[in-house]
VOVO-970551 format. One record per residue (C-alpha): residue in one letter; residue number from 1; x, y, z. Coordinates in steps of 0.05 Angstrom, whole numbers. Each point is the difference from the previous one (the first is absolute). Example, Ala and Ser with C-alpha at 12.3 -4.5 7.8 and 13.67 -1.06 7.14 Angstrom:
   nupa   marlo        x        y        z
      A       1      246      -90      156
      S       2       27       69      -13
end
This chain:
   nupa   marlo        x        y        z
      M       1      587    -1354     3022
      I       2      -59        5      -58
      G       3       31       -7      -62
      N       4       56      -29       20
      T       5       18      -50      -64
      D       6       66      -38       52
      L       7      -57      -34       26
      P       8        2      -73      -24
      V       9      -58      -29      -40
      P      10      -40      -54       29
      G      11       50      -55      -33
      Q      12       58       40       26
      R      13      -20       -1       66
      A      14      -23      -81        2
      T      15       71       -7      -27
      L      16       21       46       54
      Y      17      -36      -38       49
      A      18       23      -67      -21
      S      19       70       21       -4
      A      20       -4       20       76
      L      21      -31      -67       15
      V      22       57      -32      -30
      F      23       54       37       26
      V      24      -38       -4       75
      S      25       -5      -71       -4
      A      26       68      -20      -28
      S      27       29       43       62
      V      28      -41      -34       48
      W      29       29      -61      -25
      G      30       70       10       19
      L      31      -23       -9       64
      F      32      -33      -73      -14
      W      33       57      -31       39
      L      34      -13       31       62
      P      35      -70      -41       13
      L      36       34      -65      -34
      R      37       54        2       53
      E      38      -38       13       58
      I      39      -51      -60      -19
      D      40       68      -43      -17
      R      41       27       20       66
      Q      42      -70      -22       42
      G      43       12      -70      -27
      L      44      -26       -8      -70
      S      45       62      -11      -36
      G      46        9        6      -81
      P      47      -62      -30      -38
      W      48      -41        5       59
      V      49        9       78        0
      I      50      -18      -12      -75
      L      51      -61      -38       16
      A      52      -29       42       58
      I      53       12       76      -43
      N      54      -45      -31      -58
      L      55      -44      -54       24
      V      56      -37       72       29
      P      57       -7       37      -58
      L      58      -26      -69      -38
      L      59      -48       -5       57
      F      60      -29       62      -22
      F      61        1      -12      -76
      A      62      -29      -68        5
      P      63      -75       16       -2
      I      64       15       60      -52
      T      65       27      -50      -41
      I      66      -59      -52       16
      M      67      -57       57      -23
      R      68       38       17      -65
      W      69       18      -73      -17
      S      70      -39        4      -63
      I      71       44       63      -22
      V      72       64      -35       32
      R      73       -2      -62      -39
      R      74        2       33      -68
      H      75       69       24        8
      L      76       28      -60       61
      K      77       60      -11      -50
      E      78       19       67       -1
      A      79      -13       21       79
      S      80       36      -71       16
      I      81       55       20      -37
      I      82        8       71       12
      G      83      -13      -31       87
      V      84       61      -45      -10
      L      85       48       43      -23
      I      86       -7       54       43
      G      87      -23      -39       55
      A      88       69      -31       -2
      G      89       35       62       -3
      L      90      -33       27       62
      V      91       21      -66       37
      F      92       63        4      -27
      Y      93       10       73       18
      S      94      -30       -9       76
      L      95       46      -58        8
      G      96       58       38      -33
      L      97      -12       60       57
      I      98       -4      -48       58
      Y      99       71      -50      -23
      T     100       39       61      -21
      S     101       18       66        5
      I     102      -50       56      -12
      M     103       27       35      -51
      R     104       27      -55      -35
      A     105      -68      -36       -8
      T     106      -36       65      -21
      L     107       58       14      -50
      L     108        3      -72      -34
      Y     109      -82        9       -2
      Y     110       11       63      -42
      L     111       38      -36      -48
      T     112      -71       -8      -28
      P     113        4       47      -59
      V     114       63      -38      -29
      W     115      -55      -64       11
      S     116      -51       45      -28
      T     117       38       14      -64
      L     118       19      -72      -15
      F     119      -64      -27       14
      G     120      -34       53      -47
      I     121       44      -23      -55
      L     122      -15      -77       15
      I     123      -80       14       13
      L     124      -18       62      -30
      S     125       52        4      -57
      E     126       13       67       15
      R     127       63       38      -51
      V     128       59       28       54
      S     129       40       55       -5
      W     130       62        7       18
      R     131      -14       48       63
      R     132      -39      -60       27
      W     133       56      -55      -11
      A     134       48       48       28
      A     135      -49       -3       67
      I     136       13      -74       -9
      G     137       78        3       10
      L     138      -12       56       49
      G     139      -41      -47       46
      F     140       37      -68      -16
      G     141       58       45       25
      G     142      -24        8       63
      L     143      -33      -59        9
      I     144       78      -32       -2
      L     145       27       59       45
      I     146      -59      -16       51
      L     147        2      -79        3
      S     148       73        7       -3
      A     149        5       40       59
      K     150        9      -18       73
      S     151      -47       37       42
      S     152        8       12       75
      V     153      -68      -20       14
      A     154      -20      -57      -53
      G     155       72      -24       -6
      G     156       13      -35      -70
      L     157      -51      -30      -45
      N     158      -58      -28       36
      I     159      -71      -35      -16
      G     160      -24       70       10
      D     161       40       37      -57
      L     162      -26      -61      -42
      M     163      -66       12       24
      G     164       -5       78      -16
      L     165       35      -15      -73
      L     166      -70      -50      -11
      S     167      -45       53       19
      G     168       24       56      -56
      I     169        0      -54      -47
      F     170      -75      -26       10
      W     171      -25       66       15
      G     172       34       16      -70
      A     173      -38      -58      -39
      G     174      -64       15       38
      A     175        1       76      -26
      A     176        8      -25      -68
      Y     177      -54      -51        2
      T     178      -40       58       39
      R     179        4       48      -59
      L     180      -10      -51      -53
      H     181      -67      -19       34
      N     182      -23       72       37
      T     183      -75      -23        0
      V     184       10      -36       58
      A     185      -43       42       58
      P     186       51       27       56
      V     187      -41      -39       51
      D     188        3      -74      -43
      T     189       75       13       -2
      A     190        9       10       74
      S     191      -36      -58       13
      S     192       40      -38      -34
      I     193       65       33       25
      Y     194      -24      -18       67
      F     195      -16      -70       -4
      Y     196       56      -27      -35
      S     197       42       42       45
      C     198      -29      -49       54
      L     199       13      -54      -40
      I     200       63        8      -21
      G     201       20       15       77
      L     202      -24      -60       13
      A     203       39      -29      -51
      L     204       60       29       31
      L     205        0      -26       63
      W     206       35      -56       -5
      P     207       55       26      -49
      L     208       16       53       55
      L     209      -16      -30       67
      G     210       14      -77      -11
      P     211      -37      -55        9
      D     212      -13        0       66
      A     213      -37       69       -4
      T     214      -52        4       42
      I     215      -65       59       13
      P     216       16       40       52
      P     217      -28        3       62
      P     218      -64       36       10
      S     219       34       43       48
      A     220       43       28      -63
      W     221      -57       10      -44
      L     222      -35       49       52
      A     223       57       37       14
      A     224        8       15      -70
      A     225      -70       10      -15
      P     226      -10       80       13
      V     227       60       10      -42
      T     228      -24      -49      -60
      F     229      -70       22        1
      A     230       22       78        5
      F     231       51       -7      -54
      S     232      -40      -52      -47
      L     233      -68       44        2
      L     234       23       73       12
      V     235       74       -3      -43
      F     236       17      -62      -46
      M     237      -80       -7      -30
      P     238      -12       78       -8
      T     239       65       11      -33
      L     240        3      -59      -41
      F     241      -63       17      -31
      A     242       18       68      -10
      V     243       60      -14      -40
      I     244      -44      -53      -48
      W     245      -56       52       -7
      C     246       47       62      -19
      A     247       53      -44      -50
      Q     248      -60      -11      -38
      R     249      -11       74       -6
      L     250       66       25       -9
      S     251       65      -12      -40
      P     252       43      -53       16
      G     253       61       48       10
      R     254      -43       48       38
      V     255      -20      -55       44
      G     256       78      -31        3
      I     257       36       81       16
      L     258      -60        4       58
      M     259       10      -64       30
      M     260       77       19       10
      S     261      -32       32       66
      E     262       13      -66       33
      V     263       77       -9       -4
      M     264        4       78       25
      V     265      -43      -18       59
      A     266       42      -76        8
      G     267       56       45       -5
      V     268       -8       40       48
      S     269      -42      -53       57
      A     270       53      -48       -9
      P     271       55       34       40
      L     272      -43       38       41
      L     273      -47      -50       32
      A     274       37      -71      -18
      G     275       76       26       12
      E     276       16      -31      -74
      V     277       49       48      -47
      L     278       22      -18      -70
      S     279       70       -9      -19
      L     280       37       43      -52
      Q     281      -10      -55      -44
      E     282      -69      -17       19
      F     283      -15       73      -14
      A     284       34       -1      -66
      G     285      -44      -48      -27
      A     286      -54       31       28
      V     287       12       62      -38
      L     288        5      -44      -65
      I     289      -66      -35       11
      V     290      -42       65       15
      G     291       36       27      -59
      A     292      -22      -54      -38
      G     293      -65        5       22
      L     294       -8       67      -11
      L     295       31       -1      -76
      E     296      -49      -54       -9
      V     297      -63       33       13
      L     298       24       69      -32
      S     299       13      -40      -64
      P     300      -45       13      -57
      V     301      -61      -60       -2
      E     302       12      -51      -46
      Q     303      -59      -26      -42
      P     304        3      -72      -25
      A     305       42      -31      -49
end
């Protein structure tokens, strides 16, 4: 209607669009486990899955990086550190979804607000309010409940749980370092993440598959190719780039709340599509971890000390 003052101004409209993009991207990541497990089922086990899903986007970004090299080299150190940290976070999260239950890996990853707060203190010299300390307490309480529970799906504590836990730690450190060096272009950040994800995946071949690990046969690569290409190019690459782009335009608190949609989608898809159900103890841990995330992102922004 003409003269309606409730319509968003351009700045508000941009915020709404970016917020919707984060929400949708994170929701899609709630189904991240589906293609990962399908590729694993085709014969590309563990680290080979990581290499497959990251190599395709890396080949896409490689010529862009070469053309932008005069710009990239100015912040090569910063982009490399971000790539190592966030790349490791993505690798460990992906492996967690393969080696343990979907919800355990997702929830252990969503301890990220706890690690982000701790790294914010160490890296950004942030002052921490009582709410954020309470969030840390809730997060660690949820961590203890989940890791001490014996899941009917994942069994006791396993390598996948460790991967899920490490994913949040590395992502939290990467998020803090990204905020510290937020002038690095998203395209350079994404390229660095894919590059180091491939290297980390290769480095984990021997620890996870043993010294006798061999390259999967061509038939396995061909069988996994349709899912790998579709997922990497149509889902993984655009959603990761979208989150990086939006995170530079929205407050960390808003991004944190919006990304909780991933927990929601994973919580619905895991029992419906994979038959995985949380035990009562795991559910209690989930409530504490989600509560910790909400409490942390709703806390006032702290200024450096």
